[in-house]
MIROPA-225925 format. One line per 8 residues: number of its first residue (from 1); their letters; for each residue x, y, z of C-alpha. Coordinates in nm, 4 decimals, padded with zeros to 6 digits. Example, Ala and Ser with C-alpha at 12.3 -4.5 7.8 and 13.67 -1.06 7.14 Angstrom:
1	as	01.2300/-00.4500/00.7800 ~ 01.3670/-00.1060/00.7140
! end
This chain:
1	mnngnasa	07.9177/12.7448/07.7124 ~ 07.5452/12.7546/07.6651 ~ 07.5896/12.7086/07.2920 ~ 07.8103/12.4093/07.3606 ~ 07.5534/12.2542/07.5944 ~ 07.2748/12.3165/07.3428 ~ 07.4830/12.1607/07.0671 ~ 07.5626/11.8553/07.2790
9	mskrvger	07.1965/11.8156/07.3758 ~ 07.0876/11.8470/07.0120 ~ 07.3410/11.5837/06.9169 ~ 07.2154/11.3462/07.1875 ~ 06.8537/11.4004/07.0812 ~ 06.9461/11.3416/06.7177 ~ 07.1342/11.0231/06.8033 ~ 06.8435/10.9004/07.0164
17	lyrtvrdn	06.5946/10.9736/06.7383 ~ 06.8132/10.8019/06.4800 ~ 06.8518/10.4953/06.7037 ~ 06.4771/10.4816/06.7674 ~ 06.3951/10.4985/06.3960 ~ 06.6666/10.2483/06.3118 ~ 06.5617/10.0008/06.5807 ~ 06.1920/10.0224/06.4966
25	lpmvllvg	06.2049/10.0483/06.1169 ~ 06.1380/09.6737/06.0644 ~ 05.8309/09.6916/06.2879 ~ 05.7016/09.9999/06.1046 ~ 05.7439/09.8186/05.7715 ~ 05.5686/09.5070/05.9034 ~ 05.2812/09.7132/06.0438 ~ 05.2355/09.9113/05.7236
33	gnvllgva	05.2613/09.6013/05.5091 ~ 05.0005/09.4209/05.7167 ~ 04.7563/09.7101/05.6788 ~ 04.8037/09.6984/05.3007 ~ 04.7598/09.3206/05.3019 ~ 04.4370/09.3631/05.4987 ~ 04.3100/09.6136/05.2425 ~ 04.3703/09.3688/04.9565
41	fnwglaya	04.2247/09.0661/05.1341 ~ 03.9189/09.2424/05.2711 ~ 03.8429/09.3856/04.9277 ~ 03.8442/09.0280/04.7979 ~ 03.6051/08.9133/05.0695 ~ 03.3788/09.2151/05.0221 ~ 03.3685/09.1595/04.6472 ~ 03.3059/08.7892/04.6985
49	gssapwss	03.0185/08.8578/04.9351 ~ 02.8335/09.1249/04.7431 ~ 02.9705/09.2056/04.4000 ~ 03.0467/08.8761/04.2300 ~ 02.8594/08.9069/03.8990 ~ 02.8401/08.5376/03.8291 ~ 02.7244/08.4091/04.1689 ~ 02.3986/08.4497/04.3521
57	dglifqsy	02.5482/08.3228/04.6775 ~ 02.8473/08.5116/04.8114 ~ 02.9084/08.2539/05.0837 ~ 02.9738/07.9873/04.8215 ~ 03.2255/08.2201/04.6596 ~ 03.3961/08.2789/04.9928 ~ 03.4271/07.9061/05.0484 ~ 03.6648/07.8932/04.7529
65	veggeivg	03.8725/08.1673/04.9153 ~ 03.8807/07.9646/05.2391 ~ 03.9766/07.6526/05.0440 ~ 04.2627/07.8430/04.8871 ~ 04.3749/07.9626/05.2293 ~ 04.3848/07.6037/05.3553 ~ 04.6007/07.5031/05.0580 ~ 04.8342/07.7987/05.1176
73	fclmaiaa	04.8812/07.7190/05.4857 ~ 04.9433/07.3522/05.3977 ~ 05.2116/07.4500/05.1454 ~ 05.3887/07.6693/05.4026 ~ 05.3704/07.3969/05.6704 ~ 05.5074/07.1316/05.4341 ~ 05.7894/07.3623/05.3246 ~ 05.8852/07.4316/05.6869
81	atgtslag	05.8630/07.0659/05.7913 ~ 06.0776/06.9458/05.5005 ~ 06.3326/07.2252/05.5287 ~ 06.2467/07.3645/05.1849 ~ 06.3821/07.7131/05.1245 ~ 06.1122/07.9790/05.1294 ~ 06.3252/08.2363/04.9467 ~ 06.1028/08.4307/04.7077
89	scvaagvg	05.7826/08.2796/04.8428 ~ 05.6463/08.6200/04.9443 ~ 05.6820/08.7440/04.5850 ~ 05.5143/08.4274/04.4569 ~ 05.2345/08.4750/04.7116 ~ 05.1825/08.8359/04.6023 ~ 05.1708/08.7329/04.2363 ~ 04.9190/08.4637/04.3301
97	mvvgmagm	04.6933/08.7194/04.4969 ~ 04.7087/08.9484/04.1925 ~ 04.6376/08.6630/03.9501 ~ 04.3549/08.5481/04.1764 ~ 04.2000/08.8957/04.1773 ~ 04.2081/08.9019/03.7989 ~ 04.0294/08.5664/03.7921 ~ 03.7703/08.6786/04.0462
105	lspigvfa	03.6568/08.9548/03.8088 ~ 03.5828/08.7058/03.5328 ~ 03.2138/08.6476/03.4481 ~ 03.2986/08.2819/03.3761 ~ 03.2358/08.0722/03.6844 ~ 03.5308/07.8345/03.6514 ~ 03.7784/08.1202/03.6235 ~ 03.6191/08.3059/03.9138
113	nggsavfg	03.6279/07.9899/04.1274 ~ 03.9905/07.9259/04.0458 ~ 04.0786/08.2922/04.0927 ~ 03.9237/08.3059/04.4384 ~ 04.1129/07.9905/04.5423 ~ 04.4453/08.1256/04.4130 ~ 04.3717/08.4566/04.5847 ~ 04.3138/08.2813/04.9187
121	cgyamllt	04.6262/08.0673/04.8749 ~ 04.8443/08.3700/04.8080 ~ 04.7016/08.5531/05.1080 ~ 04.7669/08.2574/05.3410 ~ 05.1284/08.2295/05.2275 ~ 05.1886/08.6023/05.2620 ~ 05.0273/08.6147/05.6084 ~ 05.2468/08.3263/05.7269
129	eyltaasr	05.5540/08.5070/05.5943 ~ 05.4548/08.8199/05.7851 ~ 05.4043/08.6313/06.1104 ~ 05.7387/08.4539/06.0712 ~ 05.9145/08.7832/05.9983 ~ 05.7492/08.9422/06.3031 ~ 05.8919/08.6595/06.5157 ~ 06.2388/08.8030/06.4528
137	lvprktls	06.1349/09.1021/06.6638 ~ 06.1331/09.0975/07.0430 ~ 05.8059/08.9413/07.1667 ~ 05.6316/09.2638/07.2652 ~ 05.6929/09.4068/06.9196 ~ 05.5697/09.0804/06.7684 ~ 05.2522/09.1253/06.9721 ~ 05.2183/09.4787/06.8343
145	viavilvs	05.2325/09.3470/06.4770 ~ 04.9747/09.0767/06.5555 ~ 04.7433/09.3372/06.7073 ~ 04.7780/09.5563/06.3972 ~ 04.6904/09.2598/06.1742 ~ 04.3589/09.2399/06.3601 ~ 04.3005/09.6155/06.3611 ~ 04.3655/09.6354/05.9859
153	afisfplt	04.0366/09.4546/05.9238 ~ 03.8584/09.7628/06.0543 ~ 04.0954/10.0171/05.8981 ~ 04.0482/09.8722/05.5518 ~ 03.6733/09.8108/05.5731 ~ 03.5536/10.1569/05.4562 ~ 03.7992/10.1474/05.1668 ~ 03.6882/09.8077/05.0443
161	teldsagg	03.3154/09.8787/05.0583 ~ 03.3177/10.2135/04.8787 ~ 03.5030/10.1047/04.5653 ~ 03.3412/09.9472/04.2626 ~ 03.4804/09.6203/04.1264 ~ 03.7175/09.7769/03.8699 ~ 03.8495/10.0548/04.0921 ~ 03.8617/09.8262/04.3932
169	slyaiaat	04.0653/09.5626/04.2122 ~ 04.3249/09.8196/04.1030 ~ 04.3467/09.9514/04.4580 ~ 04.3795/09.5964/04.5954 ~ 04.6515/09.5104/04.3423 ~ 04.8473/09.8216/04.4403 ~ 04.8015/09.7350/04.8095 ~ 04.9288/09.3801/04.7469
177	agsvlcll	05.2380/09.5113/04.5673 ~ 05.3032/09.7554/04.8506 ~ 05.2605/09.4801/05.1079 ~ 05.5139/09.2536/04.9347 ~ 05.7589/09.5436/04.9079 ~ 05.7225/09.6229/05.2795 ~ 05.7854/09.2585/05.3688 ~ 06.0973/09.2392/05.1522
185	maaealpp	06.2345/09.5615/05.3030 ~ 06.1531/09.4444/05.6563 ~ 06.3264/09.1107/05.5954 ~ 06.6414/09.2982/05.4925 ~ 06.6258/09.5289/05.7944 ~ 06.5478/09.2595/06.0522 ~ 06.8321/09.0878/06.2365 ~ 06.8751/08.7145/06.1756
193	lakalgkg	06.6591/08.4944/06.3960 ~ 06.8329/08.4794/06.7313 ~ 07.0179/08.1479/06.7513 ~ 07.2873/08.2852/06.9771 ~ 07.1344/08.1517/07.2945 ~ 07.1817/07.7825/07.2757 ~ 07.3657/07.4862/07.1429 ~ 07.1170/07.2697/06.9606
201	vagplvah	06.8192/07.4981/06.9192 ~ 06.6309/07.2805/06.6765 ~ 06.3488/07.1845/06.9095 ~ 06.0097/07.0542/06.7994 ~ 05.8105/07.2232/06.5246 ~ 05.5164/07.2833/06.7582 ~ 05.6646/07.3301/07.1046 ~ 05.3349/07.3762/07.2902
209	krlvafai	05.1177/07.0980/07.1463 ~ 04.8111/07.1863/07.3531 ~ 04.7798/07.4857/07.1224 ~ 04.6548/07.2480/06.8558 ~ 04.3542/07.1469/07.0668 ~ 04.2890/07.5105/07.1561 ~ 04.3011/07.6065/06.7873 ~ 04.0258/07.3520/06.7223
217	gvplaygf	03.7822/07.4120/07.0106 ~ 03.7392/07.7904/06.9924 ~ 03.7034/07.8174/06.6097 ~ 03.4541/07.5312/06.6091 ~ 03.2311/07.7147/06.8580 ~ 03.2817/08.0409/06.6693 ~ 03.1890/07.8839/06.3353 ~ 02.8711/07.7342/06.4787
225	ctsylaig	02.7610/08.0659/06.6307 ~ 02.8350/08.2622/06.3130 ~ 02.6279/08.0157/06.1139 ~ 02.3386/08.0546/06.3539 ~ 02.3691/08.4351/06.3636 ~ 02.4348/08.4645/05.9865 ~ 02.7539/08.6653/06.0332 ~ 02.9362/08.7323/05.7069
233	pssfgfav	03.3137/08.7985/05.7068 ~ 03.2706/09.1252/05.5179 ~ 03.0176/09.2788/05.7569 ~ 03.0952/09.5983/05.9485 ~ 03.0167/09.4312/06.2822 ~ 03.2795/09.1670/06.2049 ~ 03.5407/09.4377/06.1361 ~ 03.4603/09.6230/06.4599
241	gymipgvv	03.4714/09.3073/06.6714 ~ 03.7940/09.1928/06.5118 ~ 03.9507/09.5279/06.5955 ~ 03.8589/09.5550/06.9660 ~ 04.1103/09.3060/07.1193 ~ 04.3849/09.4478/06.8983 ~ 04.3132/09.8039/07.0133 ~ 04.3077/09.6970/07.3797
249	vlaglvlf	04.6427/09.5184/07.3389 ~ 04.8009/09.8169/07.1623 ~ 04.6745/10.0537/07.4324 ~ 04.8140/09.8235/07.7013 ~ 05.1520/09.8097/07.5291 ~ 05.1657/10.1887/07.5086 ~ 05.0720/10.2375/07.8747 ~ 05.2487/09.9412/08.0364
257	ynrfsllt	05.5146/09.8308/07.7876 ~ 05.7783/09.7171/08.0363 ~ 05.5233/09.5313/08.2517 ~ 05.3228/09.3742/07.9708 ~ 05.3488/08.9992/08.0328 ~ 05.1939/08.6867/07.8898 ~ 04.9525/08.6935/08.1834 ~ 04.8373/09.0366/08.0596
265	vyaigypm	04.7631/08.8833/07.7205 ~ 04.5516/08.6156/07.8914 ~ 04.3742/08.8765/08.1038 ~ 04.2750/09.0669/07.7892 ~ 04.2078/08.7805/07.5510 ~ 04.0339/08.5154/07.7564 ~ 03.7416/08.7213/07.8974 ~ 03.6732/08.8654/07.5513
273	mvlgllls	03.6839/08.5199/07.3974 ~ 03.4464/08.3595/07.6461 ~ 03.2063/08.6526/07.6877 ~ 03.1962/08.7072/07.3129 ~ 03.0806/08.3498/07.2545 ~ 02.8339/08.3426/07.5435 ~ 02.6732/08.6842/07.5037 ~ 02.6498/08.6821/07.1245
281	fflglpsf	02.4525/08.3597/07.1249 ~ 02.2402/08.3766/07.4405 ~ 02.1743/08.7451/07.5063 ~ 01.9441/08.8075/07.2118 ~ 02.1329/09.1195/07.1090 ~ 02.0700/09.3117/06.7868 ~ 02.2530/09.1631/06.4910 ~ 02.5293/09.4246/06.4837
289	wakvlisa	02.6309/09.3788/06.8479 ~ 02.6105/09.0021/06.8209 ~ 02.8535/09.0214/06.5296 ~ 03.0863/09.2482/06.7262 ~ 03.0979/09.0130/07.0251 ~ 03.1403/08.6901/06.8321 ~ 03.4139/08.8391/06.6139 ~ 03.5962/08.9771/06.9193
297	slssayil	03.6012/08.6250/07.0626 ~ 03.7835/08.4811/06.7602 ~ 04.0176/08.7798/06.7414 ~ 04.1127/08.7215/07.1065 ~ 04.1787/08.3555/07.0338 ~ 04.4130/08.4567/06.7504 ~ 04.6139/08.6752/06.9885 ~ 04.6477/08.3974/07.2470
305	iymmarlc	04.7378/08.1333/06.9888 ~ 04.9894/08.3416/06.7968 ~ 05.1676/08.4684/07.1080 ~ 05.1987/08.1203/07.2564 ~ 05.3410/08.0002/06.9243 ~ 05.5808/08.2958/06.9242 ~ 05.7059/08.2363/07.2786 ~ 05.7385/07.8599/07.2432
313	grteaaft	05.9102/07.8560/06.9029 ~ 06.2867/07.8172/06.8756 ~ 06.3699/07.8245/06.5030 ~ 06.2416/07.9997/06.1936 ~ 06.1104/07.6682/06.0602 ~ 05.9232/07.6134/06.3879 ~ 05.7658/07.9573/06.3678 ~ 05.6569/07.9085/06.0054
321	fsyavltl	05.5218/07.5604/06.0740 ~ 05.3368/07.6635/06.3895 ~ 05.1754/07.9713/06.2359 ~ 05.0765/07.7825/05.9207 ~ 04.9325/07.4795/06.1013 ~ 04.7529/07.6758/06.3720 ~ 04.5978/07.9225/06.1271 ~ 04.5050/07.6299/05.9018
329	litlfvti	04.3228/07.4648/06.1930 ~ 04.1450/07.7891/06.2813 ~ 04.0298/07.8388/05.9210 ~ 03.9315/07.4749/05.8781 ~ 03.7359/07.4412/06.2013 ~ 03.5574/07.7724/06.1593 ~ 03.4312/07.6307/05.8300 ~ 03.3415/07.2985/05.9941
337	gkevgsff	03.1605/07.4843/06.2715 ~ 02.9549/07.6711/06.0126 ~ 02.8580/07.3438/05.8459 ~ 02.7674/07.1909/06.1826 ~ 02.5523/07.4959/06.2553 ~ 02.3688/07.4763/05.9247 ~ 02.2991/07.1073/05.9909 ~ 02.1677/07.1407/06.3476
345	vpleidsa	01.9638/07.4614/06.3208 ~ 01.6736/07.2940/06.1350 ~ 01.6669/07.0193/06.4015 ~ 01.5835/07.2762/06.6719 ~ 01.8565/07.1511/06.9025 ~ 02.1001/07.4248/06.8039 ~ 02.1004/07.5811/07.1525 ~ 02.2124/07.2561/07.3154
353	vavalvmi	02.4897/07.2122/07.0616 ~ 02.5963/07.5746/07.1088 ~ 02.6133/07.5297/07.4869 ~ 02.8340/07.2246/07.4410 ~ 03.0643/07.3983/07.1948 ~ 03.0944/07.7126/07.4041 ~ 03.1805/07.5033/07.7098 ~ 03.4501/07.3272/07.5055
361	avlsfglv	03.5899/07.6676/07.4142 ~ 03.5811/07.7818/07.7787 ~ 03.7495/07.4675/07.9087 ~ 04.0108/07.4796/07.6339 ~ 04.1659/07.7769/07.8119 ~ 04.3312/07.5228/08.0379 ~ 04.4992/07.3738/07.7336 ~ 04.6770/07.6943/07.6396
369	mprtqgae	04.7565/07.8153/07.9928 ~ 05.1042/07.6852/08.0866 ~ 05.1123/07.4599/08.3912 ~ 05.4886/07.4508/08.4323 ~ 05.7772/07.6706/08.3310 ~ 06.0762/07.5429/08.1419 ~ 06.2690/07.5673/07.8196 ~ 05.9604/07.5182/07.6086
377	tpdvndpl	05.6937/07.6753/07.8280 ~ 05.7019/08.0478/07.9063 ~ 05.6461/08.1916/08.2518 ~ 05.3125/08.3765/08.2402 ~ 05.4545/08.6530/08.4596 ~ 05.7634/08.7053/08.2447 ~ 05.7564/09.0300/08.0436 ~ 05.7240/08.8585/07.7047
385	fdasmrhd	06.0775/08.7315/07.6562 ~ 06.1464/08.4102/07.4642 ~ 06.1308/08.1113/07.6952 ~ 06.4026/07.9187/07.5092 ~ 06.6284/08.2263/07.4954 ~ 06.5870/08.2849/07.8696 ~ 06.6644/07.9228/07.9527 ~ 06.9770/07.9058/07.7372
393	altlaheh	07.0975/08.2514/07.8437 ~ 07.0746/08.1602/08.2107 ~ 07.2623/07.8349/08.1446 ~ 07.5444/08.0111/07.9597 ~ 07.5626/08.2874/08.2209 ~ 07.6000/08.0284/08.4970 ~ 07.8664/07.8396/08.2999 ~ 08.0717/08.1588/08.2606
401	glsereta	08.0342/08.2713/08.6223 ~ 07.8292/08.5850/08.5638 ~ 07.6769/08.7653/08.8603 ~ 07.3022/08.8257/08.8818 ~ 07.3307/09.1802/08.7439 ~ 07.5775/09.0731/08.4746 ~ 07.3343/08.8003/08.3713 ~ 07.0556/09.0551/08.3289
409	vyvllvsg	07.2820/09.2753/08.1147 ~ 07.4047/08.9730/07.9162 ~ 07.0532/08.8589/07.8289 ~ 06.9670/09.2035/07.6976 ~ 07.2959/09.2386/07.5075 ~ 07.2542/08.9150/07.3138 ~ 06.8876/08.9965/07.2438 ~ 07.0052/09.3011/07.0480
417	kgigdise	06.9440/09.5814/07.2986 ~ 07.1698/09.8881/07.2947 ~ 07.3457/10.0436/07.5951 ~ 07.0790/10.3134/07.6297 ~ 06.7933/10.0603/07.6090 ~ 06.9553/09.8372/07.8738 ~ 07.0141/10.1401/08.0964 ~ 06.6455/10.2322/08.0798
425	elfiapst	06.5196/09.8780/08.1267 ~ 06.7385/09.7990/08.4292 ~ 06.7282/10.1517/08.5759 ~ 07.1065/10.1853/08.5899 ~ 07.3443/10.4398/08.4413 ~ 07.4864/10.3826/08.0903 ~ 07.8385/10.3867/08.2392 ~ 07.7343/10.1031/08.4718
433	vrahasri	07.6004/09.9046/08.1750 ~ 07.9332/09.9522/07.9947 ~ 08.1232/09.8387/08.3026 ~ 07.9087/09.5228/08.3281 ~ 07.9515/09.4620/07.9544 ~ 08.3312/09.4859/07.9850 ~ 08.3334/09.2259/08.2617 ~ 08.0992/09.0010/08.0581
441	yekfgvhd	08.3328/09.0241/07.7561 ~ 08.6262/08.9359/07.9790 ~ 08.4525/08.6307/08.1257 ~ 08.3524/08.5092/07.7777 ~ 08.7029/08.5800/07.6450 ~ 08.5872/08.8235/07.3741 ~ 08.6343/09.1914/07.2982 ~ 08.3001/09.3116/07.1566
449	reglaaas	07.9306/09.2256/07.1028 ~ 08.0002/09.0391/06.7808 ~ 08.2453/08.8174/06.9642 ~ 07.9933/08.7693/07.2439 ~ 07.7244/08.6611/06.9979 ~ 07.9674/08.4139/06.8349 ~ 08.0730/08.2758/07.1745 ~ 07.7076/08.2306/07.2725
457	r	07.6160/08.0149/06.9724
! end
């Protein structure tokens, strides 16, 4: 009897472990791939800033990388807007990064310039692919991937600064290949983008248009302050500051996963964004801490922008377009802010300009904070579930006469949750979940989850 109980318990534990690994394998692949991508990209920036043999000014070299990024984001946005297939684009992006790295090592300026631009273009395309792939996860897991993208800047920093140009390039090439492989494997393991919750899910490409203004104001202030404080993207202070919001978000997800809402993201990101800008510029801190604070402000803005894009998007094309355009604006206006800073500093009115830009960044919070809730605007108190999915699920549940509890189970069923997951989330017994599911199938006129998904399209 005891042996039978032990065997049954072992079986249940094994099944639970298998389900956990199976359900989270795509996220593990996306996280690992993003860390590898960060290693490759940060090596390129570190090499550009300090080791380029042909250039006496690393910042000029990095401007070619930024120019390449802008081109890459533009290409991804155009492809999404025109409906062009992006099949194989991650492989092409990885090849572009490798070719760019080879060019960056050249002692001939024109090849190094071109290589750095191609490198930046490939990175931008690959990053957009990763963000789009992460959008096929439930929102809280998407947030985890975004946080890891930011943390990877710190993880990879010691590796990229200790390697010489030859050894570093080989390591970066291997990291790029590993990153592409992880993305391809994750894409195979991920479920198709959930279209089961609505009839006519096309929607606009940028659902929450105020994000565009937000993605301009904060980076502009950040770029100006970095120019004034002489913060380089390959500095250790930058890596530490970039990491802090990501670590706080990951810790919050671990401790309060089921209660982690969009409002929690605001509560973490907004104070860091505003205080980082204000304190770094006006407190007269040592250079390292100024870099930490200013970088934490931009990192927080990334989290807010990406999560709003994730929650407001409704199609894969919308996700790709939003991520590409918003990251393009961030990159572009950081660069513009730096140029504005270099122009105004000699005029000795830099403090007044900084005050104005920081106030723009502070006030822009109202642009990204939803004022109303609806199909395209998420409820800030909702535990990070897709706004469009919630709206359509509630509509379909009402049309099919589901009770309140059946509606809750239905929403979780069509979002891909298993019986055990639904039981834990709703605090009801698995047998009760199965009973609700049977009644839901009956009301939809189907016999299983596949039929339910088809009936919900």
